C-alpha positions in Angstrom: -1.6 -120.2 -77.1 -3.4 -119.6 -73.8 -1.3 -122.4 -72.3 2.0 -120.7 -73.0 0.6 -117.2 -72.0 -0.6 -118.4 -68.6 2.2 -120.7 -67.7 4.8 -118.1 -66.8 2.1 -116.0 -64.9 1.0 -119.1 -62.9 4.5 -120.0 -62.1 5.1 -116.4 -60.9 2.1 -116.8 -58.5 3.1 -120.3 -57.4 6.5 -118.9 -56.3 4.5 -116.5 -54.1 2.1 -119.1 -52.8 4.8 -121.6 -51.7 7.9 -120.7 -49.7 10.0 -123.3 -51.4 9.3 -125.4 -54.5 11.9 -128.1 -54.7 12.4 -130.6 -57.5 14.2 -133.9 -56.8 15.1 -135.9 -59.9 15.2 -132.9 -62.2 16.9 -135.0 -64.9 13.8 -137.0 -65.3 12.0 -133.9 -66.5 14.5 -133.5 -69.3 14.2 -136.9 -70.9 13.2 -137.2 -74.6 10.5 -139.2 -76.3 6.9 -140.2 -75.3 6.4 -140.1 -71.5 3.6 -140.9 -69.1 4.0 -139.2 -65.8 2.1 -141.0 -63.0 1.6 -139.0 -59.9 -0.2 -139.1 -56.6 -3.0 -136.4 -56.3 -3.3 -134.8 -52.9 -3.9 -131.2 -53.8 -6.4 -130.9 -56.7 -5.4 -128.1 -59.2 -2.1 -127.3 -57.6 -0.7 -130.7 -58.5 -0.9 -130.3 -62.3 -0.1 -126.6 -62.2 3.2 -127.3 -60.4 4.3 -129.9 -62.9 3.2 -127.8 -66.0 5.0 -124.7 -64.8 8.3 -126.6 -64.2 8.3 -128.6 -67.4 9.1 -126.9 -70.7 7.4 -129.2 -73.3 3.6 -129.0 -73.4 1.9 -131.6 -71.2 -1.4 -133.4 -71.9 -3.6 -134.3 -68.8 -6.1 -137.0 -68.4 -8.9 -135.4 -66.4 -12.4 -136.5 -65.1 -14.9 -136.0 -67.9 -17.6 -134.6 -65.6 -15.5 -131.4 -65.0 -15.4 -130.4 -68.7 -19.0 -129.3 -69.1 -20.0 -127.9 -72.5 -19.4 -124.9 -74.7 -16.6 -122.5 -73.9 -15.4 -124.3 -70.8 -15.0 -127.6 -72.7 -13.2 -125.7 -75.6 -10.7 -124.1 -73.2 -10.0 -127.3 -71.3 -9.5 -129.4 -74.5 -7.9 -127.0 -76.9 -5.9 -124.7 -74.7 -5.0 -126.7 -71.5 -4.5 -130.0 -73.4 -6.9 -131.9 -71.1 -8.3 -135.2 -72.3 -11.6 -136.2 -70.7 -11.7 -139.7 -69.3 -14.8 -141.4 -67.9 -14.6 -142.9 -64.4 -16.6 -146.2 -64.5 -16.6 -146.6 -60.7 -18.7 -143.4 -60.5 -21.2 -144.5 -63.2 -22.8 -147.4 -61.5 -25.3 -149.2 -63.8 -23.9 -147.3 -66.8 -21.4 -148.6 -69.4 -18.4 -146.3 -69.8 -15.9 -146.7 -72.6 -12.6 -144.9 -72.8 -11.4 -146.6 -76.0 -11.4 -143.2 -77.8 -9.4 -141.6 -74.9 -6.8 -144.4 -75.2 -6.6 -143.9 -78.9 -5.9 -140.2 -78.4 -3.2 -141.0 -75.9 -1.6 -143.5 -78.3 -1.5 -140.9 -81.1 -0.1 -138.3 -78.8 2.6 -140.6 -77.6 3.5 -141.6 -81.1 4.4 -138.0 -81.7 6.6 -137.9 -78.7 4.1 -136.1 -76.4 4.0 -136.3 -72.7 0.9 -137.4 -70.8 0.1 -136.8 -67.1 -2.1 -139.4 -65.3 -3.3 -139.4 -61.8 -4.0 -143.1 -61.4 -5.6 -142.8 -58.0 -8.6 -141.6 -59.9 -9.5 -138.8 -57.5 -7.8 -136.0 -55.5 -7.7 -136.8 -51.8 -5.5 -134.9 -49.3 -3.5 -137.8 -47.9 0.3 -138.1 -47.8 0.5 -141.7 -49.0 -0.2 -143.3 -52.4 -3.7 -144.8 -52.5 -4.9 -147.8 -54.6 -4.4 -147.2 -58.3 -6.6 -147.7 -61.3 -5.1 -149.6 -64.2 -5.4 -146.9 -66.9 -1.7 -145.9 -66.8 -0.5 -149.4 -67.3 -3.0 -150.0 -70.1 -1.9 -146.8 -71.9 1.7 -147.8 -71.5 1.0 -151.3 -72.9 -1.2 -150.1 -75.7 1.1 -147.2 -76.5 4.1 -149.6 -77.0 2.0 -151.7 -79.3 0.8 -148.6 -81.2 4.4 -147.3 -81.7 5.5 -150.7 -83.0 2.5 -151.0 -85.3 2.9 -147.5 -86.8 6.7 -147.8 -87.0 7.0 -144.6 -85.0 10.4 -143.0 -84.4 10.2 -143.9 -80.7 10.4 -147.6 -79.7 8.7 -147.5 -76.3 6.9 -145.3 -73.9 8.6 -144.2 -70.7 6.6 -144.2 -67.4 8.0 -141.7 -64.9 6.7 -141.9 -61.3 6.2 -138.7 -59.4 5.6 -138.0 -55.7 4.0 -134.7 -54.7 5.1 -134.0 -51.1 3.4 -131.0 -49.4 4.6 -130.1 -46.0 1.2 -128.4 -45.4 -1.0 -128.8 -48.4 -3.5 -126.0 -47.4 -1.1 -123.5 -45.9 0.2 -120.3 -47.6 4.0 -120.1 -47.7 4.7 -123.7 -47.0 7.1 -126.1 -48.8 6.4 -128.6 -51.6 8.8 -131.2 -52.9 8.2 -132.8 -56.4 10.2 -136.1 -56.4 10.6 -137.7 -59.8 11.9 -141.3 -60.1 13.7 -143.0 -62.9 11.7 -144.6 -65.8 10.0 -147.7 -64.5 11.3 -151.0 -65.8 8.6 -153.6 -66.7 10.9 -155.9 -68.7 10.8 -158.7 -66.1 6.9 -158.9 -66.3 6.4 -161.6 -68.8 2.8 -162.5 -68.0 1.0 -163.3 -71.3 -2.5 -162.7 -70.1 -3.2 -159.0 -70.7 -5.3 -158.4 -67.6 -2.9 -160.1 -65.4 0.0 -158.2 -66.9 -1.7 -154.9 -66.5 -2.4 -155.7 -62.9 1.2 -156.5 -62.2 2.3 -153.3 -64.0 -0.1 -151.3 -61.9 1.3 -152.8 -58.7 4.8 -151.9 -60.0 3.8 -148.4 -60.6 2.3 -148.0 -57.1 5.4 -149.5 -55.6 7.6 -147.0 -57.4 5.3 -144.0 -56.6 5.2 -145.0 -52.9 9.0 -144.7 -52.7 8.7 -141.0 -53.8 6.3 -139.8 -51.1 7.1 -138.8 -47.5 4.6 -141.0 -45.6 3.4 -144.6 -45.5 -0.1 -146.1 -45.7 0.1 -147.9 -42.4 -2.0 -146.7 -39.5 0.1 -148.5 -36.9 3.2 -146.7 -38.2 1.5 -143.3 -38.4 2.4 -142.2 -34.9 6.0 -143.4 -35.3 6.4 -141.5 -38.5 5.1 -138.3 -36.8 7.6 -138.8 -34.0 10.4 -139.2 -36.5 9.2 -136.1 -38.4 9.3 -134.1 -35.2 12.6 -135.4 -33.8 14.8 -135.9 -36.9 13.0 -133.2 -38.9 13.6 -130.7 -36.1 17.3 -131.7 -35.9 17.7 -131.1 -39.7 15.7 -127.9 -39.8 17.7 -126.5 -37.0 20.7 -126.8 -39.2 18.9 -125.9 -42.4 20.2 -122.3 -42.7 23.8 -123.5 -42.1 24.3 -126.7 -43.9 21.2 -128.1 -45.6 18.5 -127.1 -48.1 14.9 -128.3 -48.3 15.7 -131.1 -50.8 18.4 -132.5 -48.6 16.2 -132.4 -45.5 13.4 -134.2 -47.4 15.7 -136.9 -48.6 17.4 -137.5 -45.3 14.1 -137.6 -43.4 12.8 -140.0 -46.0 15.8 -142.3 -45.6 15.3 -142.5 -41.9 11.5 -143.1 -42.3 12.2 -145.9 -44.7 14.6 -147.5 -42.3 12.1 -147.2 -39.4 9.3 -148.6 -41.6 11.5 -151.6 -42.4 12.1 -152.4 -38.8 8.4 -151.7 -38.0 7.5 -154.4 -40.5 10.2 -157.0 -39.7 11.7 -156.2 -36.3 9.1 -154.1 -34.4 10.8 -154.7 -31.0 13.6 -152.3 -32.2 11.1 -149.4 -32.3 9.5 -150.0 -28.9 12.3 -148.3 -26.9 12.4 -145.4 -29.4 8.6 -144.9 -29.2 8.7 -144.8 -25.4 11.6 -142.3 -25.4 9.9 -140.1 -28.1 6.7 -139.9 -26.0 8.8 -138.8 -23.0 10.5 -136.1 -25.1 7.2 -134.7 -26.4 5.9 -134.5 -22.9 8.9 -132.5 -21.8 8.6 -130.2 -24.8 5.0 -129.5 -24.1 5.7 -129.0 -20.4 8.4 -126.4 -21.0 6.7 -125.0 -24.2 9.8 -125.6 -26.4 10.1 -126.2 -30.1 12.8 -128.5 -31.4 13.3 -126.4 -34.6 14.8 -123.6 -32.6 16.9 -125.6 -30.1 19.8 -126.4 -32.5 21.8 -123.2 -31.9 23.0 -121.4 -28.8 23.7 -117.9 -30.1 21.4 -114.9 -30.0 19.9 -114.5 -33.5 21.7 -111.3 -34.1 21.8 -111.6 -37.9 18.1 -112.3 -38.1 17.4 -109.3 -35.9 19.4 -107.1 -38.2 17.5 -108.4 -41.2 14.2 -107.6 -39.5 15.3 -104.1 -38.7 16.6 -103.3 -42.2 13.7 -105.0 -43.8 11.0 -103.3 -41.8 10.4 -100.5 -44.3 10.0 -103.0 -47.2 7.6 -105.1 -45.1 5.5 -102.0 -44.3 5.4 -101.0 -48.0 4.5 -104.6 -49.1 1.9 -104.8 -46.4 0.3 -101.5 -47.4 0.3 -102.4 -51.1 -1.1 -105.9 -50.7 -3.4 -106.0 -47.6 -6.5 -104.9 -49.6 -6.3 -107.7 -52.3 -5.4 -110.1 -49.5 -8.5 -109.3 -47.5 -10.6 -109.2 -50.7 -9.4 -112.7 -51.6 -10.2 -114.0 -48.1 -13.7 -112.4 -48.2 -14.5 -113.7 -51.8 -13.4 -117.2 -50.9 -15.3 -117.4 -47.6 -18.4 -115.8 -49.0 -18.8 -117.5 -52.4 -16.7 -120.7 -52.4 -16.5 -122.0 -48.8 -20.3 -122.7 -48.6 -19.9 -124.9 -51.7 -17.5 -127.3 -50.0 -19.0 -130.5 -48.7 -15.9 -131.4 -46.6 -16.5 -134.9 -47.7 -14.9 -136.6 -50.7 -18.0 -136.8 -52.8 -17.9 -137.1 -56.6 -18.9 -134.0 -58.5 -18.7 -131.7 -55.5 -15.9 -129.5 -54.1 -14.1 -131.6 -51.5 -11.3 -130.5 -49.1 -8.5 -131.2 -51.5 -9.7 -128.2 -53.6 -9.4 -125.7 -50.7 -5.9 -124.5 -51.5 -6.5 -124.6 -55.2 -9.6 -122.4 -55.0 -7.9 -119.9 -52.7 -4.9 -119.8 -55.1 -7.0 -119.3 -58.2 -9.2 -116.6 -56.6 -6.2 -114.9 -55.2 -4.3 -114.9 -58.5 -7.2 -113.2 -60.2 -7.8 -110.6 -57.5 -4.1 -109.7 -57.2 -3.6 -109.5 -61.0 -6.6 -107.0 -61.2 -5.3 -105.1 -58.2 -1.7 -104.7 -59.5 -3.0 -103.7 -63.0 -5.6 -101.2 -61.6 -3.1 -99.6 -59.1 -0.3 -99.3 -61.6 -2.6 -97.9 -64.3 -4.0 -95.2 -61.9 -0.5 -94.2 -60.8 0.7 -94.0 -64.4 -2.3 -92.1 -65.6 -1.7 -89.5 -62.8 2.0 -89.1 -63.6 1.7 -89.6 -67.3 4.4 -92.2 -67.2 2.7 -95.3 -68.6 6.0 -97.1 -68.9 5.7 -97.4 -65.1 2.9 -100.0 -65.4 5.1 -103.2 -65.7 7.6 -101.8 -63.2 4.9 -101.1 -60.6 3.3 -104.5 -61.2 6.6 -106.3 -60.6 7.3 -104.0 -57.6 3.9 -104.7 -56.0 4.3 -108.5 -56.4 7.9 -108.5 -55.1 7.1 -106.4 -52.0 4.0 -108.6 -51.3 6.1 -111.8 -51.4 8.7 -110.1 -49.2 6.1 -109.1 -46.7 4.9 -112.7 -46.4 8.4 -114.0 -45.8 9.2 -111.2 -43.4 6.2 -112.2 -41.3 7.6 -115.7 -41.2 11.0 -114.4 -40.2 9.5 -112.4 -37.4 7.5 -115.4 -36.2 10.8 -117.5 -36.2 12.6 -114.7 -34.3 10.0 -114.7 -31.6 10.2 -118.5 -31.3 14.0 -118.3 -31.0 13.8 -115.7 -28.3 11.3 -117.8 -26.4 13.7 -120.8 -26.5 16.7 -118.7 -25.4 14.7 -117.3 -22.5 13.6 -120.8 -21.4 17.2 -122.0 -21.6 18.4 -119.2 -19.4 15.6 -119.6 -16.8 15.7 -123.4 -16.7 19.1 -124.5 -17.9 18.8 -128.0 -16.3 15.5 -128.8 -17.9 16.8 -127.4 -21.2 19.9 -129.6 -21.1 17.9 -132.6 -20.2 15.7 -132.2 -23.2 18.8 -131.7 -25.5 20.2 -135.0 -24.0 16.9 -136.8 -24.7 16.9 -135.4 -28.2 20.5 -136.4 -28.9 19.9 -140.0 -27.8 16.9 -140.3 -30.1 18.9 -138.8 -33.0 21.6 -141.4 -32.3 19.1 -144.2 -32.3 17.6 -143.1 -35.6 21.1 -142.9 -37.1 21.8 -146.4 -35.9 18.5 -147.7 -37.5 19.5 -146.0 -40.7 22.9 -147.6 -40.7 21.6 -151.1 -40.0 19.0 -150.6 -42.8 21.6 -149.6 -45.3 23.7 -152.8 -44.7 20.8 -155.2 -44.3 
């Protein structure tokens, strides 16, 4: 009951926290039958909340047993949020940890056509690539198939759906997130008879498929090249975003170019040397002239944006006035009571950096809910119009979201004006940078084309 009551409310606040929530592979959220979602885990509580609020059937989550506690907390986690406690043997050195009962619960849930979410990396760490996986997901898939067969369940097999969580800035308010779902993983060609060996191969397959759904690669040598591509090609795409492309298209196009570059990095590194050198020269010129590629794609004065800013100013001021107090209260509460509890190291049982955004979100959701309810109740009591309560709550929320987005529009407008002024004052330098940029875009397009026909 609590799950279904909170889900629309949390989704409401997630829409305020993120500027864009994009789902790629939506069709894989609508499949029928028993499913195991396997996902990377870069952003603590926000990862499961995003999936749960964009998936209609109830989800069951495997979660670290040490977070359950006892009493009411344990009851809520188990009975209302569908969380299944799992022991983590690598954290219990010298102690024997058995998850046989957990696996049995999973098998029974899958036999009923339920959906289970597993984070096979084992812990939440804010990195953009897929880390090494534990074997639990493969073992549950293998055991679940056997259980379905033994019990003659309606379903013949368990689907394993890979999921990549891609945060453009995992700790930043009003940033973008892309949830990329892949097709069910095919294990039919793995015919290893030894159970441990088969599970290991299945786990490697799961990691391979998950890695194709995230934006970055676990390769330190390639890290700088990927950042350069993100700057150069991403800037090119975002400059066109309001005219031709949405966030999902930008993500997929950038990912295709990154995959092509990574292929040549591994197999023909000499092809990237010239690109790397030119990219370094471009960044030096951008820094020298204080320019931003995102705002160099157009040549017209941003008249439409200016009109929107003028017309939207009253709504921004209203949203700012209505929401500044709960905003500052959330900031104060987090910095006073939660921030001192962070270790800023990834230590088991302690709050680590991957929980930063989650804690701010949870505290903020509670503070803003109380504020909207209190303010609307006072206004309704004074006027005697109690039917205004839900209207005022929705109005306060809507104006608050608009105020946040207006602030971003104003920031973008200032950046655009700065680029226009630089272009007028130093047209030769500006055109030289555009030429460098176009050459690099062309080289990336050529790499992508060669990769597609390889």
